[in-house]
N, C-alpha and C positions, 0 to 999 in steps of 0.2 A: 491602963494606958489611955491617955487623952488623945482623941482624934483631932488633928489640926484641920480647920476649915480653910479651903483655898479661896483666895480673893479672886474677883472676876478677871483682873488683869494678868494673873499668873498664867492662865490658860493661853493668853496671847503671847507670852514670852516663852512658854514651853508647850508648843502645839503637839498634838499626837497624830500619828499617821493612821491609816486605815486598820492597822493591826493593834492599835491602842498603845503603841510604844512612843516614847518621847522622840521627837524628830528635830534635831538641830538644823538639818538641811531645810526643812519646811519653814522654820523660823527665819533663816537667812533669805530664802526666796521671798517670803511674805514681806519682810522689812524692805528688801531691795525693790520689790514691785511697788510698795507703797511710796517710797521715795521717788522712783521714776515717774509714777502717776502724779504725784504732787508737783514735780517739776514741769511735766507736760501740761497739767491743768493751769499752773501759774502762767506759763508762756502763752497758753491759748486764751485765757479768760481775763487776766488782770489788765492787759492793755485796753480792754473795753471800758474799764473803769478809770482809765488814766494813770494806772500804776504800771511801771515797767516801760518798755520790754526788757526782759532780763537776757543777757547775752551769754552763751550762744543759745539761740532758739532751738527747741526740739520739735522736729517735724513729725507728722504721723508715721512716716516710714521708719524713722529712727526709733520712735516709741514702739512700733510693732516689732522691729527686729530685736530690741532689747528685751521686750516681754517674751518673745520666742526663745531667746537665749536663756532667760531665767527659767522658763518652763523646761527647757532642755536639761538644765541642771537637776531639776526635780525628777523628771522622767528617767534620766540616766541613773540616778540613785535607785529608783524603783526597779529598773531593768537589772542593774547589778545585784540588787537584793534578791530578785526572782531567780537569777542565774545561780546564785549561791544556794538556792533551795530554801530561802527564807520566805516562801510564799505565805498566803493567808492561812491563819490557823483555822482548821475546820474541825 
């Protein structure tokens, strides 16, 4: 049997959680956080270079609340997993 080598970007699309299992939730949270961070960075720094501003502007309060909501999705998944008895393999 031939072992297939994984490409470097496959791990970004299929992240593993702390238990080593594939986590779709972590991929969703990671991609969402990346998009929110890019939007916040564009609103904050591109007007300095004369590009933009892009409407509506994202404030630091909105960025923090969206980031907290995304982390709540991930932590909620971990909490539900722990309640089901799917704790770390020891």
